[in-house]
C-alpha positions as CSV (number, residue, x, y, z in Angstrom):
1,M,17.1,-3.1,-27.8
2,S,20.6,-0.9,-27.8
3,V,19.5,2.5,-28.2
4,A,17.0,2.0,-25.1
5,P,19.0,1.9,-22.3
6,R,21.2,4.9,-23.4
7,L,18.0,7.2,-23.6
8,F,17.4,6.2,-20.2
9,E,20.7,6.7,-18.8
10,A,20.5,10.2,-20.6
11,G,18.1,11.3,-17.7
12,G,15.0,11.7,-19.6
13,Q,11.7,9.5,-20.0
14,P,12.1,8.6,-23.6
15,S,8.6,8.4,-25.7
16,V,7.5,5.6,-28.2
17,T,8.1,8.2,-30.6
18,A,11.8,9.1,-29.4
19,I,13.2,5.3,-28.9
20,A,12.0,4.7,-32.4
21,R,13.6,8.0,-33.9
22,A,16.8,6.8,-32.1
23,A,16.6,3.4,-33.7
24,A,15.8,4.3,-37.0
25,V,12.6,2.3,-36.9
26,S,9.1,3.7,-37.3
27,R,6.8,3.3,-34.9
28,T,4.9,0.6,-36.3
29,T,8.0,-1.5,-36.5
30,F,8.1,-0.8,-32.7
31,Y,4.7,-1.7,-32.5
32,R,5.2,-5.0,-34.3
33,T,8.1,-5.9,-31.6
34,F,6.9,-4.6,-28.4
35,A,3.4,-4.5,-27.2
36,S,4.1,-1.3,-25.4
37,R,6.4,1.1,-24.0
38,A,6.8,-0.7,-20.6
39,D,7.0,-4.1,-22.7
40,L,10.2,-2.8,-24.0
41,V,11.1,-1.5,-20.2
42,R,10.6,-5.0,-19.3
43,S,12.5,-6.9,-21.7
44,L,15.9,-4.7,-22.0
45,A,18.8,-6.6,-20.2
46,L,19.2,-4.6,-17.2
47,E,19.3,-6.4,-14.0
48,P,18.4,-4.7,-10.8
49,E,21.2,-5.2,-8.1
50,P,20.0,-6.8,-4.8
51,R,17.7,-4.6,-2.5
52,A,17.0,-2.5,-5.5
53,A,13.4,-3.0,-5.1
54,E,13.6,-2.5,-1.1
55,R,15.5,0.7,-1.8
56,V,13.0,2.0,-4.3
57,L,10.1,1.6,-1.7
58,E,11.7,3.0,1.2
59,A,12.7,6.1,-1.0
60,A,9.0,6.1,-2.3
61,I,7.6,6.4,1.1
62,R,9.9,9.3,2.2
63,L,8.7,11.3,-1.1
64,L,5.0,10.0,-0.2
65,E,4.9,11.9,3.4
66,T,5.2,15.0,1.5
67,E,3.7,14.8,-2.2
68,S,0.8,12.9,-3.5
69,L,1.5,9.7,-6.1
70,A,0.2,11.8,-8.8
71,A,3.3,14.6,-7.9
72,L,5.7,11.8,-7.5
73,S,8.8,12.2,-9.9
74,M,10.0,8.8,-11.1
75,D,13.1,10.3,-12.3
76,E,13.6,11.6,-8.7
77,L,12.7,8.3,-7.3
78,A,15.3,6.6,-9.0
79,Q,17.6,9.2,-8.3
80,R,16.7,8.7,-4.3
81,A,17.1,5.0,-4.7
82,G,20.4,4.9,-6.4
83,I,19.8,3.4,-9.4
84,S,18.8,3.9,-13.5
85,R,15.8,5.0,-14.6
86,A,15.3,1.6,-16.8
87,N,16.0,-0.2,-13.6
88,L,13.1,1.5,-11.7
89,Y,10.7,0.7,-14.7
90,R,11.9,-2.7,-14.9
91,L,11.0,-3.6,-11.3
92,F,7.9,-1.3,-11.1
93,P,6.4,-0.6,-14.8
94,G,4.6,2.1,-13.3
95,K,2.6,4.1,-10.1
96,P,0.2,1.7,-10.2
97,A,2.6,-1.2,-9.8
98,L,4.8,1.0,-7.1
99,F,1.9,1.8,-5.2
100,R,0.7,-1.7,-5.3
101,A,3.8,-2.9,-3.9
102,I,4.1,-0.5,-1.0
103,L,0.5,-1.5,0.2
104,L,1.8,-5.2,0.1
105,A,5.2,-4.5,1.7
106,Y,4.0,-1.8,4.6
107,S,0.6,-1.7,4.7
108,P,-1.4,-3.9,7.3
109,F,-3.9,-5.4,5.0
110,E,-1.9,-8.4,4.2
111,P,-0.9,-9.4,8.0
112,V,-4.6,-8.9,8.7
113,M,-5.6,-11.5,5.9
114,A,-3.0,-13.9,6.9
115,L,-4.2,-13.8,10.6
116,L,-8.1,-13.8,9.1
117,A,-7.1,-16.8,6.4
118,G,-7.0,-19.5,9.7
119,S,-9.2,-17.9,12.2
120,A,-12.9,-18.7,11.1
121,G,-13.4,-20.4,13.9
122,R,-12.1,-18.1,16.4
123,P,-14.6,-16.3,18.7
124,P,-14.2,-12.5,18.7
125,E,-13.1,-11.6,22.2
126,E,-9.8,-13.8,21.0
127,L,-9.3,-12.7,17.7
128,I,-10.4,-9.0,17.4
129,P,-7.7,-8.4,20.1
130,E,-4.6,-10.1,18.3
131,L,-6.1,-8.5,15.0
132,V,-5.5,-4.9,16.1
133,R,-2.3,-5.7,17.5
134,T,-1.0,-6.9,14.4
135,A,-2.4,-4.2,12.5
136,Y,-0.9,-1.5,14.8
137,S,2.5,-3.3,15.1
138,T,2.4,-3.3,10.8
139,V,2.3,0.4,10.7
140,S,3.5,2.0,14.2
141,G,5.7,4.7,13.6
142,R,4.5,5.1,10.1
143,A,2.3,7.8,10.7
144,G,3.1,9.8,7.5
145,L,2.5,6.8,5.2
146,M,-0.7,5.8,6.7
147,R,-1.8,9.5,5.7
148,T,-0.2,9.1,2.4
149,I,-2.3,5.7,1.7
150,I,-5.5,7.2,3.3
151,F,-5.1,10.5,1.1
152,E,-4.2,8.2,-2.2
153,V,-7.0,5.6,-1.3
154,T,-10.0,8.5,-0.8
155,S,-9.1,10.4,-4.1
156,M,-9.2,6.4,-5.7
157,T,-7.6,8.1,-8.6
158,P,-6.2,5.5,-11.6
159,E,-3.0,5.2,-10.1
160,T,-4.2,3.7,-6.6
161,E,-7.6,2.3,-7.4
162,Q,-7.0,-1.3,-8.9
163,A,-4.1,-1.4,-6.1
164,F,-6.2,-0.8,-3.3
165,R,-9.0,-3.3,-5.0
166,E,-6.5,-6.1,-4.3
167,T,-5.3,-5.2,-1.1
168,G,-7.4,-2.8,1.3
169,L,-10.7,-3.6,0.1
170,L,-9.7,-7.6,0.3
171,A,-9.1,-7.1,3.8
172,F,-12.0,-5.0,5.0
173,A,-14.3,-7.5,2.8
174,T,-12.2,-10.8,4.4
175,L,-13.0,-9.1,8.1
176,G,-16.2,-7.9,7.0
177,R,-17.4,-11.9,6.3
178,Y,-15.5,-13.1,9.5
179,L,-18.0,-10.3,11.7
180,A,-20.8,-11.8,9.7
181,A,-20.6,-15.3,10.6
182,Q,-20.1,-14.1,14.3
183,M,-23.1,-11.9,14.3
184,A,-25.0,-15.0,12.5
185,A,-23.8,-17.5,15.5
186,G,-24.7,-14.9,18.0
187,R,-21.4,-14.0,18.9
188,L,-21.9,-10.2,18.3
189,R,-25.1,-8.1,17.7
190,L,-26.5,-7.5,14.4
191,M,-25.8,-5.1,12.2
192,H,-24.2,-4.1,8.9
193,P,-20.9,-5.6,9.1
194,M,-19.4,-3.1,7.4
195,L,-20.4,-0.7,9.9
196,A,-19.3,-2.8,12.3
197,V,-15.5,-2.5,10.3
198,Q,-15.8,0.9,10.9
199,A,-16.7,0.9,13.9
200,L,-13.5,-1.1,14.7
201,V,-11.0,0.7,12.4
202,G,-12.2,4.0,12.9
203,P,-10.5,4.4,16.4
204,I,-7.3,2.5,15.7
205,M,-6.7,5.0,12.9
206,L,-7.4,8.3,15.0
207,H,-5.2,6.6,17.9
208,L,-2.4,6.2,15.3
209,L,-2.4,9.3,13.4
210,G,-3.1,11.7,16.5
211,G,-2.8,9.8,19.5
212,A,0.3,11.6,20.3
213,L,-1.4,14.5,20.1
214,L,-4.1,14.0,22.0
215,S,-2.5,12.6,24.8
216,R,-1.2,16.0,25.4
217,A,-4.8,16.8,26.9
218,A,-4.2,14.7,29.4
219,A,-1.7,12.6,31.6
220,G,-1.4,9.0,31.4
221,V,-3.0,8.2,28.3
222,P,-1.7,4.5,27.3
223,S,-0.2,4.3,23.8
224,G,0.7,1.5,21.6
225,D,0.0,-2.1,21.9
226,E,-2.0,-1.0,25.4
227,A,-4.1,1.5,23.7
228,V,-5.3,-0.2,20.7
229,T,-6.1,-3.5,23.2
230,E,-8.4,-1.3,25.3
231,L,-9.7,0.0,21.8
232,A,-10.5,-3.3,21.0
233,A,-11.9,-4.1,24.3
234,V,-14.2,-0.9,23.7
235,W,-15.5,-2.4,20.8
236,L,-16.3,-5.8,22.2
237,R,-18.4,-4.6,24.5
238,G,-20.3,-2.5,22.8
239,M,-20.4,-5.2,19.9
240,T,-21.5,-7.9,22.7
């Protein structure tokens, strides 16, 4: 507990072996005291300053716009966020925890699930336009972040799979159940609910990622809420 903070502050990423050697104890003694290296980090008396987590997430987003999660350097992240390595690992014990926090804070999954939670009885023509506007407003101006999220979740690395299961897959499943119920009630045409989810989400994502470029092909192309509301209307006409 006394030597580990100095090792972290020195700028390296000390292993259990290095920490045990510096403390003049065996690895066996280390593991009798702490379940893992992450357990030691959580136990260190190094309280992050206010807004430290927010700064880490903002710095992570900037880094992830140009590199993958696997290539992300936790050392550089700590430096960009202006905190110590020890405090970084205290806030986010590893990349899976960091990615989950990014999804919770900046992706549309949580707002969408919150909207769906109290909307089981609302008709699609009322709920779907509100849902797509809610999702779009969450990520508007963050096309780089969404490209990164799409890349990471389609790669399905160990760092991202569990985090996406707890956020994105849960949101898609919740929307799928709502659509299935509406199909059973005769308000929407019958098809596999997850295909209906893809038909709704796909055009919104294309608009978010490529709308500015595609608008150069013709003048007067709607943007923002107007565009996604119109895309939702197209989906509703096709699903009626």
